[in-house]
Structure formats: structure tokens, C-alpha cells
C-alpha positions as CSV (number, residue, x, y, z in Angstrom):
1,X,12.6,28.0,20.0
2,X,10.0,25.4,20.6
3,X,10.6,21.9,19.4
4,X,8.5,20.7,16.5
5,X,6.9,17.3,17.0
6,X,6.1,15.2,14.0
7,X,5.1,11.7,13.1
8,X,5.3,10.4,9.6
9,X,2.0,8.5,9.5
10,X,2.4,7.1,6.0
11,X,5.3,7.3,3.5
12,X,3.8,7.7,0.1
13,X,6.8,8.1,-2.2
14,X,10.1,9.6,-3.1
15,X,10.1,12.3,-5.7
16,X,13.9,12.7,-6.0
17,X,17.2,12.1,-4.3
18,X,20.0,14.6,-4.1
19,X,23.7,13.7,-4.5
20,X,24.1,14.0,-0.7
21,X,21.3,11.4,-0.1
22,X,18.5,13.8,0.9
23,X,15.1,12.7,-0.5
24,X,12.2,14.9,-1.5
25,X,9.2,13.0,-0.4
26,X,5.4,13.0,-0.4
27,X,4.2,11.8,3.0
28,X,1.2,12.0,5.3
29,X,2.6,13.8,8.4
30,X,1.1,14.7,11.8
31,X,2.6,18.0,13.1
32,X,2.4,18.7,16.8
33,X,-0.2,15.9,17.5
34,X,-2.6,17.5,15.0
35,X,-4.5,15.6,12.2
36,X,-2.2,14.4,9.5
37,X,-1.7,16.4,6.3
38,X,0.0,15.7,3.0
39,X,3.5,17.0,3.1
40,X,6.2,17.6,0.4
41,X,9.7,18.3,1.7
42,X,13.3,17.1,1.8
43,X,14.5,14.7,4.5
44,X,18.0,13.8,5.5
45,X,19.1,10.2,4.9
46,X,18.4,9.2,8.5
47,X,15.0,10.9,8.5
48,X,15.7,13.1,11.5
49,X,16.3,16.4,9.8
50,X,14.0,18.1,7.3
51,X,14.1,21.0,5.0
52,X,11.4,23.6,4.3
53,X,8.3,22.1,2.6
54,X,4.7,22.5,1.7
55,X,1.8,21.0,3.7
56,X,-1.5,20.3,2.1
57,X,-5.0,19.2,3.2
58,X,-6.7,16.4,1.3
59,X,-8.8,19.1,-0.6
60,X,-5.6,21.1,-1.5
61,X,-3.9,17.9,-2.7
62,X,-6.9,17.1,-4.9
63,X,-6.9,20.6,-6.3
64,X,-3.2,20.3,-7.1
65,X,-3.8,16.9,-8.8
66,X,-6.4,18.5,-11.0
67,X,-4.1,21.3,-11.9
68,X,-1.3,18.9,-12.8
69,X,-3.7,16.7,-14.8
70,X,-4.8,19.8,-16.8
71,X,-1.1,20.8,-17.3
72,X,-0.2,17.4,-18.6
73,X,-3.3,17.2,-20.9
74,X,-2.2,20.4,-22.6
75,X,1.2,19.1,-23.5
């Protein structure tokens, strides 16, 4: 299996922390030397191992923000 290369360009914030110290984070990540995208996934305490996640373009992140704003406005 080919190695996945990544660089966390900007750490935006931690959404939650598990009892084992893994953090679910929103970051701007460059995968395999490509343009960075917004990324939500779990990271090990030392930041070297990751779980499955979701990668979003800026446009997708904006669409998600609008959906969440509408969801909160209804409550």
C-alpha cells in the first residue's frame, strides 16, 4: 500500500477529545502535495496516526456552514 503524505497547514480547532486522548479536529491539510483542503478527522495524541475523516473544499465547507446555521436557527 502506498504511503499517504500529509501536511497540516493550519490547525483550526479541536471539536472533542476521547478518553484515550485522540482529538477530533478541523484542520487545513495538504494531502500528497495537493492544494490544502478542510479536514475533519480524529488524530492520535502525538499527531502521527489518523482515523477516517471527511475532506471538504472551501465551497463545501461554506455550504456545510450554511446548513448548520439553518439547523440552529430552527431550534
